[in-house]
C-alpha distance (Angstrom), angle and dihedral (degrees) to the residues before:
residue distance angle dihedral
X1 . . .
X2 3.79 . .
X3 3.84 90.5 .
X4 3.80 91.5 50.6
X5 3.80 92.2 52.9
X6 3.81 90.7 46.2
X7 3.83 91.7 50.3
X8 3.82 92.8 46.5
X9 3.79 90.1 49.5
X10 3.80 90.9 49.8
X11 3.82 91.7 48.8
X12 3.80 90.7 48.8
X13 3.83 92.6 49.6
X14 3.81 92.3 46.1
X15 3.79 91.4 49.0
X16 3.78 91.1 49.3
X17 3.81 91.8 50.0
X18 3.80 92.6 47.4
X19 3.79 91.4 49.9
X20 3.79 92.1 48.2
X21 3.81 92.3 48.6
X22 3.81 97.1 41.3
X23 3.80 115.3 120.2
X24 3.79 116.7 -99.8
X25 3.79 109.9 -97.9
X26 3.80 92.1 -156.7
X27 3.80 96.7 -118.2
X28 3.79 92.9 123.2
X29 3.79 98.9 34.5
X30 3.81 91.9 48.6
X31 3.82 89.8 61.3
X32 3.81 114.5 102.7
X33 3.77 115.4 -91.7
X34 3.82 106.9 -101.2
X35 3.81 91.7 -147.2
X36 3.76 106.7 98.4
X37 3.81 92.8 15.6
X38 3.79 118.5 123.4
X39 3.79 117.1 -98.0
X40 3.77 121.2 -104.3
X41 3.78 110.8 -92.0
X42 3.81 96.2 21.1
X43 3.80 116.2 125.0
X44 3.81 121.9 -161.2
X45 3.80 121.7 -155.3
X46 3.80 137.0 146.5
X47 3.82 93.7 0.8
X48 3.81 92.6 -53.7
X49 3.80 137.1 99.8
X50 3.80 126.3 -139.6
X51 3.79 125.7 -163.6
X52 3.78 144.6 140.6
X53 3.77 134.3 -79.6
X54 3.81 107.0 -118.8
X55 3.78 97.5 -169.2
X56 3.79 142.0 -2.9
X57 3.79 116.0 -148.3
X58 3.79 113.6 -140.7
X59 2.95 135.5 -121.9
X60 3.81 92.2 20.8
X61 3.81 100.1 46.2
X62 3.82 95.6 -132.7
X63 3.81 114.0 162.8
X64 3.80 122.0 -138.7
X65 3.80 108.3 -161.9
X66 3.80 141.0 -173.0
X67 3.83 92.7 -110.2
X68 3.81 121.4 114.3
X69 3.78 131.1 -167.0
X70 3.82 88.8 -97.3
X71 3.81 90.0 57.5
X72 3.81 91.3 52.2
X73 3.80 91.6 46.1
X74 3.80 90.2 51.1
X75 3.82 90.6 62.2
X76 3.80 90.9 46.6
X77 3.80 100.7 -97.7
X78 3.80 126.3 139.6
X79 3.78 131.1 180.0
X80 3.80 109.1 -73.6
X81 3.83 93.7 33.3
X82 3.78 123.4 119.9
X83 3.77 122.2 -129.4
X84 3.77 140.8 172.1
X85 3.80 125.9 -113.1
X86 3.81 115.9 -155.0
X87 3.81 129.2 -167.8
X88 3.79 135.7 150.4
X89 3.82 92.1 -6.3
X90 3.83 92.2 -53.1
X91 3.80 128.8 110.8
X92 3.78 136.9 -158.6
X93 3.81 125.6 -170.4
X94 3.79 110.3 -138.3
X95 3.81 137.3 -172.7
X96 3.82 117.5 -142.7
X97 3.80 99.3 -130.2
X98 3.81 138.4 143.0
X99 3.81 103.1 -107.1
X100 3.80 142.7 6.9
X101 3.81 92.9 -99.6
X102 3.82 91.6 61.7
X103 3.82 88.8 83.1
X104 3.82 133.4 47.9
X105 3.80 118.8 -92.0
X106 3.81 111.1 -76.2
X107 3.82 94.0 19.5
X108 3.78 124.9 123.2
X109 3.78 117.9 -103.6
X110 3.79 134.8 178.0
X111 3.78 131.8 -169.7
X112 3.79 139.9 154.7
X113 3.80 112.7 -86.6
X114 3.80 126.9 -145.4
X115 3.84 89.4 -77.7
X116 3.83 91.4 53.3
X117 3.80 89.1 -111.5
X118 3.79 123.0 130.6
X119 3.81 115.8 -96.1
X120 3.79 115.3 -161.7
X121 3.81 116.3 -160.8
X122 3.77 146.4 146.1
X123 3.78 120.8 -122.2
X124 3.85 103.7 -108.1
X125 3.83 92.7 -14.7
X126 3.81 138.9 78.2
X127 3.80 121.2 -92.4
X128 3.83 88.9 -173.7
X129 3.81 92.3 58.1
X130 3.80 92.8 43.5
X131 3.81 91.8 53.1
X132 3.82 96.2 34.9
X133 3.82 92.6 -129.7
X134 3.79 139.2 148.3
X135 3.80 130.7 -164.4
X136 3.81 114.5 -63.4
X137 3.82 92.9 21.2
X138 3.79 113.7 136.4
X139 3.79 118.5 -115.1
X140 3.79 129.6 -171.9
X141 3.79 124.7 -144.4
X142 3.79 123.2 -163.0
X143 3.79 134.0 169.1
X144 3.80 115.8 -101.8
X145 3.78 113.2 -116.1
X146 3.78 109.5 -94.0
X147 3.82 95.0 9.1
X148 3.81 96.6 96.1
X149 3.81 121.7 71.2
């Protein structure tokens, strides 16, 4: 019995080493690079992008969304541009900045949060109240005419 366990252990170790040292077949590396790919759940149409709100942060009403920088770039936005957020018949004009203080008090601001997802907020006001949204609602972002180079 001891010899059987020893042989099985040796076969297992050898198999593990062979698998670890096997040449790459390319199945993973041939997959498209996810950087620059649209986020799951984001829909693009008519120069705009629509996606869900992942989380609303009380008491401030900041919206963490599914959008990434690649999604914004795909509709022609770059940091510093202004865009419109639409939900439930309401709109909010937003500047893609780096922090809340980059815009005047009460103004809309957006930046990438620690998860590299778009946060939409108002400086010292509630974006959630302005847009009348709750978590998992769908919002649409679109460039403002004349704000994109």
